[in-house]
N, C-alpha and C positions, 0 to 999 in steps of 0.2 A: 353214414349218410343221414340227411335230415328227414324230418317227418313227411315233407311233401314227396320226396323220393320214395319213401316206404309206402305211402298211401297209393301212389301211382303204380308202383311195382306190384302191389297186392291186386289192384284192378287188372293189370296186364296179365297176371298169372291166372286170371279167371277166363281169359279169352281162348276159345278153341281156334286152332291155327290151320290155315291153308298154306302149305309150303310150296314154293314155285319150282324147287329144284333139288333133286337128290339122286345119288348113285347107289341106292340100297341094293344089297345082293340077294340072290335066291336063298330060300330057306336052308338049303344044304350047306351053305357057307358058314352058318352059325353053329355048326357042331364043333366040338373041341375048341371052344372059345377060351381065351386066356388074356392076361394083360399084354403079353408080347404080341399076340395076334391083333388086338385092338390097336396098339401103337404102330405096328407094321403096316396097318391099313388106315393110317391117319395122315393128316397133313404135317404132323410133327416130323415125319421122315422126308419131307420135301427138301429140307436144307441139310439133313444129316441122316443117312440110313441107320436103322436100328441094328447095332451090333452089341447086344447086351447079354453075353453068354455067361458072365460071372459077376461077382460083386463089384469089382473095380470098374468094369466096363459099364455096368448099370449106373454106378455113382457118377462116372464121367458124362454119360449121356444126359442124366438129369441135371447135372451142374451146367452143362452147355445150353440146355433148352428150358431151364426152369422159368425164365421170365419171358419166353416167347409166348404170344397169346394163343398159338395153336395148342401148346401143352397146358397153358394156364387154364383154359376153359374145359379141355378134355379131362384134366385132373379133377377140376371141381365137379364135373358130371360123374366121374367114377366114384369119387368120395361120397357123393350124395346117393347115388344109385345102390352102392354096396355098403353103406353105413361105415365108412372109413373115417375115424376121428382125426387122424393125422395125415400129413402130406405123404406122397409116395416117396419112398427112399429105397436104396439098395438093400437095406435090412428087412423091410417089410414087403418087398417086391413079390416074393413067392407066396406069402400069405394072402396078399390081395389077389394075385393071379388065381389061387385056388378058390377063393370066394366067387370069382367070376365064372370059373369052370363049373363049380357046383350049381350056381344059379341057372346056368343053361342046361345042365344035365337034368335038373329037376323040372324044367319047363321048356319044352321044345319050341314054344311060341314066345319066348321071352323077348326076342328082338322086336316082334310086333307089339307086344304089350308095352314096351318102353316107348315106342312111337305113339301109340294111342293114348296111354295113360300118363306118361311123364312129359313127353313132348307135346301132348294134347293135340295131335294132328287129326283133323277130320279127313283131309285128302292131301296127297303129296303128288306134285308133278314129277314123275320118275323118268330119269334119263339113263336107261340101261344101254350104255354105249356098246357093250359087247353083244347085245341082241336088240337092236333098235326097235322101239315100239312095244316092248314087253311090259306087262303089268305085274310080272313075277307071280302070277297066279292069285293075286289079291286085288281084283278090280275095285273092291269096295274102298280100298285105301289108296292105291296107286293109280293115278291118271297119267298114262305115258306121254312123254314127248317123243317125237320121231326124229332121231338124229340123221341128218342128210349128208354128212361129210363124204360118205362112200361114193355118192354119185359124182362128186367133183374129181374123183380119181379114175374115171372110166377110160381115159386115154392111156393109162398105164398098162403094160403087158400083163401084169398081175395086180389088178386093181384093189389094193388094200389101203385103208386109211391109216392114220398114225396110231390107232389102237388095234391095228391088224384085223379090222373088220372087212371081209371080202364082199364086194357089191353083189356079184352074181350068185354067191352062196346064200346071202341074206334074202335076196329077192327071187331065188329059185329059178334062175334062167341059165340055160346051157350055153348060149352064145349071145353076143352083144346085139342090140338093135342095128339094123342095116345102115341107117344114116342119122344125121343129127335130128331131123324132124321126128323120126320114129323114136329116137332116144328120149327126147323131151316129152313126147306123148306118153311113152312108157313110164317115165319118172313121175309124171302127174298121176298116172293110174296107180302106181305103187303108193304114193302119198295119200291119194284119195281113199284107197282101200284101208290104209292104216287109220285115217281119220274116222272113217265109217265104223271101224272096229273099236274106237274109243280113244284114239290119240287126241290130245288137247292142244298140241303145239308142235311146231317144227323147231329144231335145234341145230345150230352150227357151232362146232368147237374148232374151226379151222385156224384160229389164232395160235394153236399149238404147232401148226405146220407151215404157215405162210402169213403174210401181212393181211390187213383188213381193208386195203384200198382196192375195192372192186371197181374196175374201170368199165365203161360201156364198150362192148365188143361188137364188131360187124358180123352179122349172121353168116354171110357168105364166107368170111375168113374162118369162122369156127367150123362151118360145114366142111370146108376143105381140110382143116386139121383132123376132123373126125374120120375122114376117108383115107388119110395118109397111113403109110406103114408106121406103126408105133415106134419102131426102132429108129426112125428118122426124126422124131419129135424132140424139140429142145425143152429145157426147163421153162422158158418163156411161153412156148406153145401151150404147155400144160397149165401154166398160170393163167393164160388168156381163157382157156377152156373153163377153168374153175370160176373165173369172173362171170362168164356167160351162164353157167349152171346156177350160181347163187342168184343172179338177177332173175332167172326163170323161176327159181324156188320162191323168191319174194312175190312174184305174180301169182303163183299157185296158192301161197298162203293167203293173199288178198282175196282170191277167188273163193277159197274155202272159208274165209273169214275166221282164221285162227292166228294167234300170235306167233311171231318168229323170234326165238331166243338166240342171241348172239353172245358168245364168250368174248369179252373185251378185257384189255389190261394184260395181266401176267400171262405168259405163254411163251411164244417165240420172242416176244418183246420188240422185235423189229417192226415198227409201225403197226402195233396191235392195240394202240389206244383207240378209244371209241370215236374220236373225231375222224378217223379214217373212213368211217361208214357214212359220212355226211352226204356224199354224192349219191350213194346207193339209196339212202333215205329220201333224198329229193326226187330221185327217179321213180320211186315207188310210194307215192303219198297215201295209197290205200292199204299199205302193209303196216301191221302193228309191230314195230321193232322194240324188242325187250333187250335192254343193254345190261348185260350181266356184270356182276362183281364190282360195280361202281367204277369200272375201267381202272382199277387200282394199278399203279399209283397216280394215274392221270384223272383224278376225280373231277377236275374242272371241265373236262370234255363232256361229261354227262350233264352237268348243270346247263351248259350252253345248248346242247342238243335238245334237252327236255324243254328248255325255255323257248326255243325257236320252233320246234317241230311237234305238232299236236299228236302225231302218230308214233311218238317215242315214249318208252316207259323205263323208269330207273329201277333196277333190281339190285338190292343190297346183298343178294346171296353170296355166301363165302366171306364177305368183307368183314363182319364183326369178329371172325376168328383169324383173319389175316392181320388186322390191326383194329382193335376196338376203338381207339381214339379217332382213327380215320372214319370209321362208320358213324361215330357221333357227329363229327364235322359234316359228313355228307347228309345225315338226317336233317340237321338244322338248315343247311344251305338249300337242300331240295325243298323244304317247306317254305323257305323265303323266296325262292325264284321259280318254283314249279307249281304243281297242283297236287293236292293231297291224294287224289284218286289215282295218280300215276306212280306211286312208290310201292315197291313190293319187297318181299324177303323170302329166301329159301335157305335150307341148311347146307346143301351141297356136300354131303358126306356119304361114306360107305357103311359105317357101323352105327348102330342105334346109340351107343355111348357118345360118339362124337356128335351125332345129331342133337342129342340132349345138351351137350356142351355149347353147340351153336345157338340153341334156344336160350340158354342162360345168358349168352353173350348179347343177343339182340334185345332180350328183356332188360338187361342192365343198360345198354346203350340208349334205348328208348326212354327208360325211366330217368336216366341222368339228364338227357337233353330236355325232355318235356318238363321235368320238375324245375329245372333252371328257368325255363320260359314262364312257368306258373309263378315262381317266386319273384320274377322281375316284372310281373304284371302284364305280360304279353298274352298269355293264355289263361283260361280258367281250368279248374280241375276237369270239368266236363269236356273241354276242348282237348285236353291231353289224352283222355281215355278214348275219345272219338278218333283221334289221329292214330293211336295205337291199334284200334280195331280195324281201321282202314288198311293199315300197312300189313298187319298180321293175318287178316281174315278177308274183309270185304272186297278189297281191290283184286286179290287173286281169284276169289270165288267168281267175281263178275267177269274178269278178263278171259279166264280159261273156261268159264261155264262149267265148273265142277262142283 
């Protein structure tokens, strides 16, 4: 890399970060840590489950995933965090794993130390999808998002979302509200309670279970569905109800003046690109829509939406470790067609090691894009550092008020 890249990267590494999105686990999860546990709880296994019980299986796993950016950045993080001079191989696998185990045995707060001191996080917007709204007992570090998927499953006989989170268990209610109006009022009460206790955003991950084309629904139609025998409801009926609930959640987010994060892109893949949200965005101009993951692989959707709608925000979370080159493309084009103050980033990871890998990825992507712009005379060095600070710190701090 050239000197401009190195200078900008050095300045980026001095920035304290506010991450928009994480799935960090409770303290108890980080006992008995190992290389296998880190890999099993990483995105590396999205395309191939980890079956590495012996030397040959480990060698094959590494061979197949070596150049995937999920593994590339996670490996870089592990090597730096545990002072590993060479790449991970089947031969040194157990030795590296033992280093990880020993580090956690010697420091019960290692997972938090990595986030604070290596990732340089001041605050993290935490999505504990298994316990919506939890700050994991560390409110100084985690500012929770409140995932609202479970409300959209209320017409199911056993209302669980795709992560098996039960609505009436999470919200401590023995029986459903009597009618639609009471249900929406109750949902707003639950959301307001969470916001008053520290939640900084709403979050929808419905793209894993349905499309993102939320159509306007007639209230009387939805009220009738709510009263029906659940055994008689069709898939379309439940889809219509989900549309209505998301629209209501948008209005609640606007009323409470908090951002509404939406998973876009990879997921169910059937109409989960960000452009499917266009009508919902138009119907709710006072709602702050945060478009997650760059809508990968449909990046252009985010450019268009951010360009047209001032209540939309582009979030690069996850993208630099899905595809680093795609994140670089997106950073540049968002700067060209959007506004610097509406670009955000979050790690979107389960373990501290992968979170640090995500930090390394966004640092590289930013330094690469910004140094090229400086060398070509479009930006000054001061411009580049200003942009990096906005994306990694100031924008998130201001939007989420954390």
